[in-house]
VEXSE-360976 format. One line per field, with one value per residue: residue number from 1; residue in one letter; x, y, z of N, C-alpha, C, O, CB in turn. Coordinates in steps of 0.1 Angstrom, whole numbers. Glycine has a CB too. Example, Ala and Ser with C-alpha at 12.3 -4.5 7.8 and 13.67 -1.06 7.14 Angstrom:
2
num: c(1 2)
residu: c(a s)
n.X: c(132 128)
n.Y: c(-57 -22)
n.Z: c(78 71)
ca.X: c(123 137)
ca.Y: c(-45 -11)
ca.Z: c(78 71)
c.X: c(132 129)
c.Y: c(-33 0)
c.Z: c(78 79)
o.X: c(142 134)
o.Y: c(-33 11)
o.Z: c(85 80)
cb.X: c(113 141)
cb.Y: c(-45 -6)
cb.Z: c(90 57)
END
This chain:
159
num: c(1 2 3 4 5 6 7 8 9 10 11 12 13 14 15 16 17 18 19 20 21 22 23 24 25 26 27 28 29 30 31 32 33 34 35 36 37 38 39 40 41 42 43 44 45 46 47 48 49 50 51 52 53 54 55 56 57 58 59 60 61 62 63 64 65 66 67 68 69 70 71 72 73 74 75 76 77 78 79 80 81 82 83 84 85 86 87 88 89 90 91 92 93 94 95 96 97 98 99 100 101 102 103 104 105 106 107 108 109 110 111 112 113 114 115 116 117 118 119 120 121 122 123 124 125 126 127 128 129 130 131 132 133 134 135 136 137 138 139 140 141 142 143 144 145 146 147 148 149 150 151 152 153 154 155 156 157 158 159)
residu: c(x x x x x x x x x x x x x x x x x x x x x x x x x x x x x x x x x x x x x x x x x x x x x x x x x x x x x x x x x x x x x x x x x x x x x x x x x x x x x x x x x x x x x x x x x x x x x x x x x x x x x x x x x x x x x x x x x x x x x x x x x x x x x x x x x x x x x x x x x x x x x x x x x x x x x x x x x x x x x x x)
n.X: c(19 19 29 7 -6 -5 -30 -46 -43 -54 -80 -87 -84 -103 -126 -128 -144 -171 -173 -170 -193 -213 -207 -211 -239 -248 -239 -254 -280 -278 -275 -300 -316 -307 -315 -342 -346 -346 -367 -394 -420 -452 -482 -502 -530 -563 -587 -599 -604 -581 -548 -517 -486 -460 -435 -431 -426 -401 -386 -388 -375 -349 -343 -345 -323 -302 -304 -298 -271 -259 -263 -251 -228 -202 -197 -196 -173 -153 -154 -146 -120 -108 -110 -93 -69 -63 -62 -40 -20 -19 -10 15 30 58 61 46 29 22 7 -13 -26 -36 -53 -72 -82 -92 -102 -115 -138 -165 -186 -200 -181 -148 -132 -136 -112 -107 -115 -98 -73 -78 -81 -55 -37 -51 -60 -75 -66 -56 -29 -24 -40 -28 -4 -14 -23 3 14 -3 2 28 24 8 27 45 29 26 51 49 27 15 -3 -26 -28 -56 -74 -55 -47)
n.Y: c(-176 -141 -106 -80 -53 -17 -7 -29 -34 -11 -14 -37 -28 -8 -22 -32 -18 -21 -49 -54 -41 -57 -82 -77 -73 -99 -114 -102 -109 -136 -138 -128 -149 -170 -160 -162 -189 -192 -179 -175 -200 -197 -186 -210 -228 -214 -227 -226 -239 -237 -245 -237 -245 -250 -264 -268 -242 -235 -256 -250 -225 -233 -248 -228 -212 -230 -236 -210 -207 -227 -218 -193 -195 -203 -181 -160 -169 -166 -138 -130 -140 -125 -99 -102 -108 -84 -67 -79 -75 -47 -43 -52 -33 -13 15 37 59 53 30 41 59 41 26 45 56 32 11 20 35 31 30 18 27 39 63 98 120 145 141 121 135 154 137 128 150 170 190 201 214 223 218 198 178 171 162 140 124 118 104 82 71 63 44 25 15 4 -17 -31 -43 -62 -78 -109 -125 -151 -167 -169 -198 -211 -227)
n.Z: c(-253 -252 -254 -247 -268 -264 -268 -265 -238 -227 -234 -221 -194 -194 -195 -169 -149 -158 -158 -131 -120 -133 -122 -95 -96 -104 -82 -62 -70 -67 -39 -31 -40 -23 1 -1 2 29 40 63 66 49 66 85 71 70 72 48 15 1 3 17 4 21 22 -5 -15 -4 -15 -42 -42 -36 -59 -79 -71 -74 -102 -111 -102 -116 -143 -142 -127 -139 -155 -136 -122 -142 -145 -119 -120 -141 -130 -108 -121 -134 -111 -98 -117 -118 -91 -93 -106 -101 -94 -72 -78 -104 -100 -85 -104 -122 -107 -98 -122 -135 -118 -95 -100 -94 -110 -142 -160 -167 -145 -149 -166 -155 -129 -121 -122 -102 -80 -77 -77 -64 -78 -107 -130 -163 -167 -147 -156 -180 -169 -156 -178 -189 -168 -167 -192 -189 -169 -182 -201 -183 -173 -197 -199 -179 -183 -195 -219 -228 -259 -282 -277 -263 -232)
ca.X: c(18 24 28 -3 -3 -10 -45 -53 -42 -63 -94 -90 -86 -115 -137 -128 -156 -183 -172 -172 -207 -220 -204 -219 -253 -250 -238 -266 -292 -276 -278 -315 -322 -303 -323 -356 -347 -347 -379 -403 -432 -464 -490 -510 -543 -573 -599 -604 -601 -568 -538 -504 -476 -448 -423 -429 -421 -387 -380 -388 -365 -336 -342 -342 -310 -293 -304 -291 -257 -255 -263 -242 -215 -189 -195 -192 -159 -145 -153 -137 -106 -104 -107 -81 -57 -61 -57 -26 -11 -17 -2 29 37 67 60 33 21 16 -4 -25 -34 -43 -65 -82 -88 -99 -108 -122 -148 -178 -197 -196 -172 -136 -133 -133 -99 -107 -117 -85 -63 -81 -78 -40 -30 -60 -61 -79 -62 -51 -15 -24 -46 -17 5 -21 -22 16 16 -10 9 40 19 4 39 50 20 29 63 46 16 15 -17 -28 -34 -69 -74 -45 -51)
ca.Y: c(-164 -129 -93 -73 -40 -7 -6 -41 -32 0 -19 -46 -20 0 -31 -35 -13 -28 -63 -53 -38 -68 -93 -73 -76 -113 -119 -97 -117 -149 -136 -127 -163 -177 -155 -167 -202 -192 -171 -184 -205 -189 -190 -222 -226 -208 -234 -225 -250 -234 -247 -232 -256 -243 -271 -266 -229 -236 -264 -242 -215 -240 -252 -216 -208 -240 -233 -198 -210 -235 -210 -181 -198 -202 -167 -153 -173 -160 -124 -129 -143 -114 -88 -106 -107 -70 -62 -84 -68 -33 -43 -56 -21 -9 29 39 69 46 21 50 64 30 22 56 57 20 1 26 45 28 30 9 33 45 76 109 125 157 135 114 146 160 127 126 163 179 201 196 223 217 212 186 168 167 154 127 116 113 94 70 65 56 32 14 9 -5 -29 -39 -51 -72 -87 -119 -130 -163 -166 -176 -213 -216 -229)
ca.Z: c(-246 -259 -247 -254 -273 -255 -270 -259 -223 -223 -236 -210 -182 -195 -192 -155 -141 -163 -153 -116 -118 -137 -112 -83 -98 -104 -69 -54 -73 -60 -25 -29 -42 -11 12 -4 8 44 44 71 58 50 78 83 65 78 70 34 6 -5 13 13 4 27 18 -19 -17 -1 -25 -55 -40 -37 -73 -86 -68 -80 -116 -113 -100 -128 -155 -141 -120 -147 -160 -124 -119 -152 -142 -108 -125 -149 -121 -100 -130 -136 -99 -96 -127 -113 -79 -96 -111 -91 -90 -65 -85 -116 -95 -81 -115 -128 -98 -98 -135 -140 -109 -84 -104 -87 -120 -152 -169 -160 -140 -159 -165 -145 -115 -118 -119 -89 -69 -75 -75 -57 -87 -120 -140 -176 -165 -139 -164 -189 -160 -154 -191 -190 -158 -172 -204 -184 -162 -192 -206 -173 -174 -209 -197 -169 -186 -205 -222 -235 -272 -284 -278 -253 -218)
c.X: c(24 22 17 1 -9 -25 -52 -53 -53 -78 -97 -92 -99 -128 -138 -141 -169 -184 -175 -187 -216 -219 -212 -234 -257 -249 -249 -278 -290 -279 -293 -321 -319 -312 -338 -357 -349 -359 -388 -415 -444 -473 -499 -524 -553 -587 -605 -599 -587 -558 -525 -493 -463 -435 -421 -423 -406 -380 -378 -377 -351 -333 -338 -328 -299 -292 -296 -276 -252 -253 -253 -229 -203 -186 -190 -177 -150 -143 -144 -122 -100 -101 -95 -68 -53 -56 -43 -16 -8 -8 12 37 45 64 46 24 15 5 -16 -33 -42 -55 -76 -89 -97 -106 -116 -133 -161 -189 -192 -186 -160 -139 -129 -119 -98 -107 -104 -74 -65 -78 -63 -34 -38 -61 -65 -77 -57 -37 -15 -31 -36 -7 -1 -21 -8 19 9 -3 21 35 15 16 46 42 23 41 60 36 19 1 -16 -33 -47 -67 -64 -51 -40)
c.Y: c(-152 -116 -85 -59 -30 -6 -17 -39 -22 -6 -29 -38 -13 -9 -35 -31 -19 -42 -63 -50 -50 -80 -89 -76 -90 -119 -114 -105 -131 -149 -135 -141 -171 -173 -160 -181 -203 -184 -181 -189 -196 -194 -202 -218 -221 -215 -234 -237 -249 -236 -241 -243 -250 -250 -269 -252 -229 -245 -257 -231 -221 -243 -240 -212 -218 -238 -220 -200 -218 -227 -199 -183 -197 -188 -158 -156 -166 -145 -122 -130 -131 -102 -90 -104 -92 -64 -66 -77 -54 -33 -47 -44 -16 5 31 49 62 37 30 54 53 26 33 56 44 12 7 36 43 28 20 15 38 59 87 115 136 151 128 125 152 150 126 139 173 192 196 206 216 211 199 175 163 158 140 118 110 102 81 63 57 43 21 8 0 -18 -38 -48 -63 -82 -97 -125 -143 -160 -173 -191 -219 -218 -232)
c.Z: c(-254 -251 -255 -259 -262 -256 -264 -243 -219 -224 -224 -197 -182 -192 -177 -148 -145 -158 -138 -113 -122 -127 -99 -84 -98 -90 -60 -57 -67 -45 -22 -30 -29 0 11 2 23 49 52 62 59 61 75 77 75 77 56 26 1 6 8 14 9 22 3 -22 -15 -11 -38 -54 -42 -52 -81 -84 -75 -95 -119 -112 -112 -140 -154 -134 -128 -152 -148 -121 -129 -149 -130 -112 -132 -140 -113 -109 -132 -123 -96 -105 -122 -100 -82 -102 -99 -86 -84 -72 -97 -111 -91 -93 -122 -120 -99 -111 -138 -130 -97 -87 -97 -97 -131 -162 -161 -155 -150 -156 -155 -131 -111 -114 -105 -78 -67 -71 -67 -65 -101 -131 -152 -174 -157 -147 -174 -181 -158 -166 -192 -180 -162 -183 -199 -176 -171 -198 -196 -172 -185 -207 -188 -174 -197 -207 -230 -249 -273 -285 -268 -239 -209)
o.X: c(34 14 18 11 -17 -32 -63 -63 -60 -86 -108 -101 -106 -138 -149 -147 -177 -194 -183 -192 -225 -229 -218 -240 -267 -257 -254 -285 -300 -285 -298 -330 -327 -317 -345 -368 -354 -361 -389 -419 -445 -471 -503 -528 -552 -597 -614 -591 -580 -559 -522 -492 -455 -425 -409 -414 -398 -369 -368 -369 -342 -322 -329 -321 -289 -281 -289 -268 -240 -244 -246 -220 -193 -175 -181 -169 -139 -132 -136 -113 -89 -90 -87 -58 -42 -46 -35 -5 3 1 21 49 40 65 36 12 3 -5 -27 -45 -53 -66 -88 -102 -108 -117 -123 -137 -168 -201 -182 -182 -161 -148 -120 -114 -88 -100 -100 -67 -56 -73 -59 -26 -33 -63 -59 -84 -55 -35 -7 -28 -35 -2 6 -18 -6 25 14 -3 24 42 17 16 51 47 24 41 67 36 26 -5 -6 -42 -49 -58 -64 -60 -42)
o.Y: c(-154 -116 -84 -53 -34 -5 -16 -43 -24 -2 -28 -42 -12 -4 -41 -39 -22 -47 -72 -57 -54 -86 -98 -81 -95 -127 -121 -109 -136 -158 -141 -145 -179 -181 -162 -185 -212 -182 -193 -182 -189 -206 -204 -207 -223 -209 -241 -245 -259 -231 -242 -249 -245 -244 -268 -252 -224 -241 -258 -229 -215 -242 -240 -208 -213 -239 -220 -195 -215 -229 -196 -175 -190 -183 -150 -147 -162 -139 -112 -123 -127 -95 -81 -99 -89 -56 -58 -74 -49 -25 -44 -45 -14 8 28 47 65 36 26 54 55 24 29 57 46 6 0 44 53 26 13 8 41 66 85 115 137 157 128 123 154 154 124 139 184 203 186 206 204 200 190 163 150 148 130 106 99 92 70 51 46 33 9 -4 -10 -29 -50 -59 -73 -94 -93 -128 -146 -152 -182 -195 -231 -210 -234)
o.Z: c(-261 -241 -267 -253 -254 -246 -259 -237 -210 -216 -219 -189 -172 -188 -173 -141 -137 -154 -133 -104 -114 -123 -93 -75 -92 -86 -51 -48 -62 -40 -12 -23 -25 8 21 6 28 61 50 53 69 66 63 78 87 80 53 31 -3 17 -4 25 0 19 -1 -31 -23 -15 -45 -64 -48 -56 -90 -93 -80 -101 -129 -120 -116 -148 -164 -134 -123 -152 -150 -118 -125 -151 -130 -107 -130 -141 -110 -104 -131 -123 -92 -101 -122 -99 -73 -104 -88 -73 -90 -71 -101 -118 -94 -93 -126 -125 -101 -111 -143 -133 -90 -79 -95 -93 -130 -172 -149 -161 -158 -144 -146 -122 -100 -104 -98 -67 -55 -61 -63 -59 -106 -142 -152 -179 -160 -145 -177 -186 -157 -165 -195 -184 -160 -184 -204 -177 -168 -200 -200 -171 -184 -212 -188 -169 -207 -197 -237 -250 -265 -293 -266 -236 -197)
cb.X: c(25 17 41 -15 -10 -3 -48 -45 -28 -62 -95 -78 -74 -117 -135 -116 -156 -184 -159 -163 -212 -216 -189 -216 -258 -240 -225 -268 -293 -262 -271 -321 -316 -289 -323 -359 -334 -334 -387 -408 -435 -472 -499 -511 -548 -575 -609 -599 -611 -567 -536 -500 -474 -448 -425 -443 -427 -385 -388 -401 -366 -336 -354 -352 -307 -297 -318 -296 -255 -264 -277 -249 -216 -190 -209 -201 -158 -151 -167 -141 -106 -115 -120 -82 -60 -74 -67 -26 -17 -30 -8 29 27 81 61 36 30 27 1 -19 -24 -34 -60 -75 -78 -89 -97 -112 -149 -180 -199 -209 -178 -124 -125 -143 -94 -119 -129 -80 -64 -96 -84 -34 -26 -55 -47 -94 -52 -51 -6 -32 -59 -9 8 -36 -24 26 10 -25 13 47 7 -5 49 49 5 31 74 42 4 26 -25 -36 -24 -76 -71 -32 -62)
cb.Y: c(-165 -127 -85 -71 -37 7 -5 -54 -27 12 -27 -56 -10 5 -44 -30 2 -27 -70 -42 -26 -73 -95 -58 -70 -120 -114 -82 -118 -154 -124 -118 -169 -175 -140 -167 -209 -186 -166 -176 -220 -190 -178 -230 -239 -193 -229 -212 -252 -220 -262 -220 -262 -243 -286 -267 -219 -241 -277 -235 -208 -252 -259 -205 -208 -255 -232 -187 -217 -247 -204 -170 -212 -211 -161 -156 -188 -162 -118 -139 -156 -110 -86 -120 -114 -62 -66 -99 -68 -26 -54 -68 -11 -9 38 43 81 38 14 62 71 17 21 70 58 12 -7 33 45 39 44 5 45 45 78 120 130 166 126 106 157 164 114 122 169 182 209 193 233 227 223 189 174 179 161 130 126 125 99 73 76 65 37 21 20 2 -24 -30 -42 -65 -78 -131 -120 -174 -171 -170 -217 -207 -239)
cb.Z: c(-232 -273 -247 -245 -287 -258 -285 -262 -219 -233 -249 -208 -181 -209 -200 -148 -143 -178 -156 -110 -127 -151 -110 -80 -112 -113 -63 -58 -89 -63 -19 -40 -54 -8 13 -19 5 50 32 83 63 36 83 96 60 75 80 27 -5 -10 17 22 -10 42 21 -26 -8 13 -27 -58 -27 -28 -78 -82 -53 -77 -121 -103 -87 -130 -156 -135 -114 -159 -165 -112 -119 -166 -139 -97 -134 -159 -112 -95 -144 -140 -87 -97 -141 -110 -70 -106 -116 -96 -103 -51 -90 -123 -82 -73 -125 -129 -83 -95 -146 -147 -103 -75 -119 -77 -127 -160 -177 -170 -127 -157 -178 -148 -115 -130 -130 -88 -74 -88 -88 -43 -88 -120 -135 -187 -158 -126 -172 -195 -147 -150 -203 -188 -144 -175 -214 -174 -153 -203 -210 -159 -174 -221 -191 -157 -191 -202 -230 -228 -283 -296 -292 -252 -217)
END
């Protein structure tokens, strides 16, 4: 175990939003596959030579979902674990303003990228002037240093 550098922490925090979006997409796809399993069967045959295989459709849907879970399940679990680790680390920061700037900047953007500085400053101070943006930078720098004292990472190959 080792303490990460400031740059390592910033990189890991910066990846949070992209991981969240990717995990949401994977989970949404899994939910669609599950719902396909419960679709009502196609209507009974109308006398034509073509018959609809209602049981086959549901069986194929179950197989598709199981294959998807097998292929993406470990990846999804690793992403959940990473997001939880980052959330728990942020929650362990003692200063509420530091927690707030970390959350707003990195975990609450709603997009695949961290929130823009001007938006972070406005969310915290209700003002996006240059002085408030500088105050936001200083607050984030202090918050990252607090995180650095709290975080322990596994070295490559450790489990």
